[in-house]
N, C-alpha and C positions, 0 to 999 in steps of 0.2 A: 191856348197858348200861342204866342206869336212866333214867327219863324226865327226872329232874333233871339228869343229866349231859349228856344229849342237848340239853336246852334251854340249858344253860350253854355248849355249843359252837355251837349253831345261832343263838341270838340275837345274839351278837357278830359272827358271820359275816354275818348279814343286815344288821346295822347298818353294818358296814364296806362291804358291797356298796352299800347305800343312800347312804352318804357318797360313795363313788366315783362313783356315778351322778349325784348332785347336783353334785359338783365338775366332772365332765366336761361336764355340761349348762351350767354357768356359763362354762366355758372356751369351749365352742362358741358360746354366745351372744355372749360378748365378741369372739371372732374374727369372727363374722358382722357385728356392729355396727362393728368396726374396718374391715372390708372395705367395708361399705356407706357409711359416713360419712367414711372417710379422715381428712384433717386435722381435720375438724369433730369427730371423736371425741375427739381429744386436747384440742382447745379446750374442749369441753364438760366433760371431766373436770377440766381446770384450774380452771374456773369453779364447779364443783359442790362441795358439802360432802364428797362421797365418790364413789368410782368407781361404787358401786351406784346412788347418786342420779343420776349422769350417765347411766348406762345405762337407768334408768327413764325419764329425760327423752327420750333418743333413741328408746326404744321407743314412747313416747307420740307423738313426732313421726311415727313410721312409721304408727301407727294413724290419726292425724289426716290424714296424706297419703293413706292408702288410702281414706279417706272422701271425699276431694276428687274432683271430676269433671275430671281432667286429660285433655284431649283433643288429638288431633293437629290440625294446621292444614291446611285444604285448600290445594292448591298455589297457587291464585290469591291467597289471603290471605298465604301465605309470600312470594310474589313482591311483593306490595304492601309488606310489611314490609321486604323487602330493598331496594326502591326508596326507601322512607322513610329507611332507614339511610344509603343513599348520599347523600341530600339533607342529612342531619345531618352527615356527614363533609365535604361541600362547604362547609357553613355554617361549619365550624371555621376555615377560612382567614381569613374576615373577622370572625367573631364567636365566638371560642372559648368564652367563658362561656355564651353562648346555646346553642351547640352541645352543651355538656356538660349543660345543663338539659334540652335536647330529647332527648338520648340517655337521660337518666334517665327522662323521661316515656315515651319509646318502649319502653324495656325494661319499664317498669311496665305499659304498655298490652299488650305482648306476653304478659307473665305473666298478665294478666287474661283475655286472649283464650284462652289455653291452659287457664284454669280455676283459677289460683292466686288466693287472696284477696290484695288489694293495699292494704288500709286501713292497716296498721301495718308499718313497716319491719322491726322485730324479728321479727314473726310471718312476714313474707316470708322472712327468713333461715332461720327454723326450717323452714318449708314447703319451701323450695328445697334445704335441706341433705339431704333424703332422697334426691333423685335428681341433684342438681347440686353435690355437696359439693366437687368438684375446682375449680369456678369460683367458689365462694362468697367466697373472699378477694378475688377480682377485684371482685366486687360491693361488698363492704365498702369496699375502697380507693376505688373510683369514687364511691361515695356520700359518703364523707368529703370528697373533693375538691369534689363538687357542693355540699356544705354550706359549704365554704370559699369557693367562688366566689360563693355567694349574698351573702357579706359582702365580696366583691371582695378576698379575701386569697389567692387561688390564683395561683401563677405559671403562665406559659405552659407550662412543662414539666410541671407537675402536671396542668394541663388536658389536655395531650396524653396523659399517662399515664392519666388518667381515661377518655378515649375508648378507649384500648387495653383497659382493664379492662372497660368496658361491652361492648365488642365481643366479648370472650371469653364472657360470659354470653349475650349476644344470639345469637351464633352457635349456642351449645349449645341454647338454647330454640327457636330457629328450626329447627334440623336434627333435633331430638329426635323430632319426629313423634308425641309422646305415648306412645311406647313406654317403659314402665317397665323397669327392669333385670330385674325378676322375669319379665316377659313375654319379654324377650330371651334369658334364660338357658335 
């Protein structure tokens, strides 16, 4: 066989193999991001210009999160936060709006203590999405009610619901111990 014929056979085969490798790499990346981010993956895709843009955004979140110094809480600090949460729940009986505000502050304080930046709510959501995507909707819902209650527009049922939502993220942050999913795997 001539060199030209061999090249005519080999080059398309190499191109096809390269295309298959790239496609499988993209599929594996997408699967990994879907598993890691759960419902946040779909939410990010819906809001992005394209799936690729959303996946770049999620990968950037992972890189930023990996650069953070997320640390476990010593048991005495965990116990202190648990006691503070109990006080916030007791406060709900007499002053539900204040309790919701205090729950928001307590969750933010716990996030800060763990090593999450807490200056900007949207950035908090992005940072939390990497390891706490399953409870992120709880945080969004609770924060929305907290904003309503600041304007005295939240019903008692909404305030109660906000406490339940804050509790979901609070419990996860408190019990997580700083172990990332990568370290657990």
